[in-house]
N, C-alpha and C positions, 0 to 999 in steps of 0.2 A: 448335526455336524455343523462346530461351529466354524464360521468363516468373517470374512470384512472387503470381500468382491461381491460388486453386482451380478447377480443370474446370469446376464447377457455376456458380462467378460467370459465367466467361465465357461457358458455354452460356448463361447468361442473357440476357446482356448481348448475344450476337449472335443468338440465335434459333433456335439448336441444339440437337442432341441432346448428352448428353457425350460418348458414342461419335465421333460427326464430330466434336467439336472433339478427344478424343483420339488421333485420326487424323492429324489436321494437325497436333499437337502434334508427334508422333513422328515425324511424315514416311512416314506408312504410304500405300501408292497407294490409288489408287479416290478421288480426293478432287480434285473442280472446281477451275480457278482464282476461280472465283467464292467459294467455299465459304471457301478461304485465305483472299482478301481481308478477306471476315466475320469470321473469326477477327483476324486482323490489327487491321483496323479496331474489332474489340471492345475488343482490349487497348490500342490506343491510347487508346480512350475512359475505361477504366479508369482508365489511369494519369493522365490529364488528372483524373478526378474524385477519384483519391486525393491530387492535387497542390492540387486546392482544399481537401477539408478538413484537408489537413496545415497549407497557409497561413492557414486562418480566423485573424482573431486575430495571426497573426505580424506584428511589426515588426522591419523590417528597416531598419539602418544601413548607408548608402553614404556612403564618402570619394572625392573628388574631388580629387586632388594635379597640376595643372597648371599648368607652365611656357610662359607663352605673354603677349603683348600683350594689355593689357585689352581690345581692340577683338576678339578672340578669344574668351578668356575668358569674358569677358559671352556670346556665342553660346552656351557651351557652358553654361554656368550659366541661362541661360534656355530650352535648349532641354530638360535635362534636367526641369526644373520643369514646361514644358508636358506633359509626357510621361508623370509620375508619374500624373495623373488616370488616364492609362488602362491602368494594371496596376491591374486587377483580381485577379489572386492573393494579393497581400500590401500591407500597408499600408508601403511603401517612402517613409525618409529619406535626404535627401541631406545632405550635411555639405561645404563646400567650402575647398580651400588653392589660392585662385588670384594669382597672383603674375608680374611681368614677368621678373625673370631670379630664377632660386633655382639656387645652386651648389650641387654636389655634395652635399656636407656638408648643406647646410642640406633636402634631399631626403631623405637617408638619418635625419637627425633627425625630419623629420614624418612617416616611415613606422613609426620606431619608437614614436614616440605613438600612433601608429593601431594599433600592434600590441598597446602596454600596455595601453589604454584599452576595444580589443575594434573590430571592424567585420565586417559580413557582403560587403564587397568591397570593393577600391580601384582608382577608374579613374585611370590614371596617363599623363598625357604628361610625359615628361622626358627628360633626356639617355641615352646607353646609357655607362653606364664602368661598371668592375669593382663600385666599392662598392652603385652603386644595385640591381646585379643581385643583387648578396650580399642586399640587405636584402629585395629581391623573394623569394628562395630564403626566408628566415626567414620572411614572411608565409605565404608556401604550406606552410610546414612547419607555424605554426600555425593552417594552416585558416582563413588568410583569402586569398580569391583574387584575381588583381590582372589586369586587363583594361589592356593599352596601348591609346592613343586616337591615334591619324593618324602617331605614330610609335612604332616598336618598339622592343625592347630584345631584344635578346640571352640565349641562354639558353634552357632547356626548361621554367623554371618559372612564369612569367606563364600564365594562365589561357589567353588568346586575344588576339589581337589583331583591334581594329576599325578602319575606315578606308580609305586612298587606297592605290589600287594606286601605290606611290611611283616605282617603276620606268617603269609605264607612262606616268603622268604626265611622265616626264623624258624620254620619246621622244615623247611627243604634243606638247610642247612645241619638242622638234628639228626635227618636222614640221612645224607652224605657220611657225617664221622661217626655216626653208628654202624652203619652199610661199612666205611671201613676199616675201624678199630674191631670190629667184632665184639667178642668177650672181655675184650681189654678193659682191664679196670685203671684209672687214673684221673687227672684234672684235666679239665679242657678252661685254657682262656678265654675269657668273652670280652671285646674290646667294644668300648664306645666312646664316642668323641667329645659328647656332654648330656648326661643327664635329663636336659631339657627338649631336646629332640624328640617329640612325640615319634617318629617313626622306628628311631633305634630304640626306642622302649618297648615298640611293641614286637619288634624283632626279637629283641633280647626276652621278652616274657613267652611269648610261641618257643622259640630255642629250649629255654630251660626247662618249659613242662615237657615238649616233646621229646627232651634226650633223656628223662628222668625215666618218661615211660617205656623208651627202647632201651638203654642202656644204664639199670638206677645205680649201676657199679661205677658212672663216671660222674667227677665231682667238677661244677660249675667255680670257677675264680672270677669274678665281673670285676672289671678294673676300668674305668670313666672317667673322663676328661682331654685335654692335649686338644681339643679340637679337630684331631687329625692331622696336625701340624705335627712339622717330623721333630725337633727339638723337644716341643713340650710333652708327646707323645711317649718318646725315649725316657725321657724325668720321670715320666709319672710311671712308665713300667718298671725302671729301676727301682725303683722306692717301696714296689712291689714285691721285688724277686725273692725277698723272705720268705714270702705266703707259698712260692710255687714248686710242688713238691710233684715228680713224676708225671711231667705236662707230656700229653699225649697227642691235642692238637690245639687248635686258634683257630675261632672265629671271628671276625676281625667286621665289627659292623660299620666304624667308622672313620678307615683308609689308615694312613702313616702306616704300610705295611713294610714298608722298605724299613726304618725305624724298628718296628718291631721284630723281625726278623733281623737284622743287626746287633738289638740289643738281647734278644735272647741268643744269638752265636756267642758274642762276647763272652754269656754266663755257660757256655759250654751244652745249650739244648736247641735240639733241632727238631719240632714237632713232627709226628707223622702225619697228619694232614693238618692242611691251613687253605679255609675257606674265608673269602672277600669280596667284596661289592666292589661293583663298578667296573668299567672297562675303559677306566683310564691311560694314558699312555706309562704311566707309572708300576698300574697292574698288568698293562701289557706286556709289558717287557719283562716281568718277575713271572707271571706266568709260563714265557716261550722260553725263560729258562729254568723251569720248573721250581721256581721257588713257593710259587702260588699252587695248590694241587687243582680246587677248583674257583671259578669269580661267579658269582649271582649276577648277572646282567640281566639289563633292560632296558626298552629302547628309550632313549632320550629326545631322538627325534619326535616320534608318538607324541610323548609327555609334552615338549615343546609347540606342536602344532595343535594338540587338543586345547593346550592353554588359549593359543591365539584365538581357535573356533569357540570357546568359551568366552572370551570378550566381543567376536564380533558378532557371538548370538546376542551376547548380553545389549548393545547396541542395535540389535534388529538388521544388521547389513549382511549376516548370513545366516541359512537352515540347518547347516549341515549340525548333524548330531555329534555329541563327543565317541572318537573311536575307541572304545575300552578304556574310558580314563586311568581306572585302574589295571596293570599288569602285572603279569605272572615272572616269577623270574625264571632267564634262562641259562640253564646248566652249560657254564664253560669250561674246559679242559683245555691242557694243552694240544691237543688235537684239533680242537675245534672252535679256534677264536677266528673270528672272523673279519 
């Protein structure tokens, strides 16, 4: 059993003799399971006390770099600010860079500025590109941990991913649509905000595979781009209207649902089932007005809390484990919106 505390200190914390603690630490015989648990608990308590002492007076700066429509990035900012008072191990100060659209070079430039000025951690929602992965690697080498939020990036250099099980969400969407439509044939519109968001790519891949297995009579039309921004999403969908035939369902992976609904209605189309992601203000209004049938929701507050826990753990200021860093989708209907 590895440890960094003197045996006397562990014994004092556990309320046991030093000889007993020595037997536990060295794996010797004639030690009850209860005694082992007491020693393990004492060591955990000492680690927590050490973290609190180390954190006393510490001020940490964390940077949020988020490419997302303002309706989502506002939720991220509000959630982070709500969680900060709950963190007792250090004084945490968040800094936010929130943009609807951030091209690859903009993200890289932002990360390089952060590396130059210094940071205790970066919470990143960005596209999965080679340049961005290299920038994350440079941050990691500079001892600035990166946690990806709701969409991951490839490579081993980010500290953790927190957010939705995107493949599971895609399969859930396929199940809901196939269950609702039954044996009906026709087309399903699957929209993404950008081709380089790994999370949306995972959703779409799992969705297409599951739907083909469940309902081979349904064809998927994939439309990607627009960044989830209303004008760009509507423009892109309008350009694709000539490809839409007998539309039965929509699976919206990247937002912009108000503009998708409006564009379809302007062309005389109202799908039988509409599945979207995230309970932001716009989607809350749409589902309560029964313009959306299902929302695949996950606990953003838990995601942000896990991001902070990952940063504090990296700096040895917390011993809290991540609380299920990859969350499953909760299916919301107009009848169970929290």
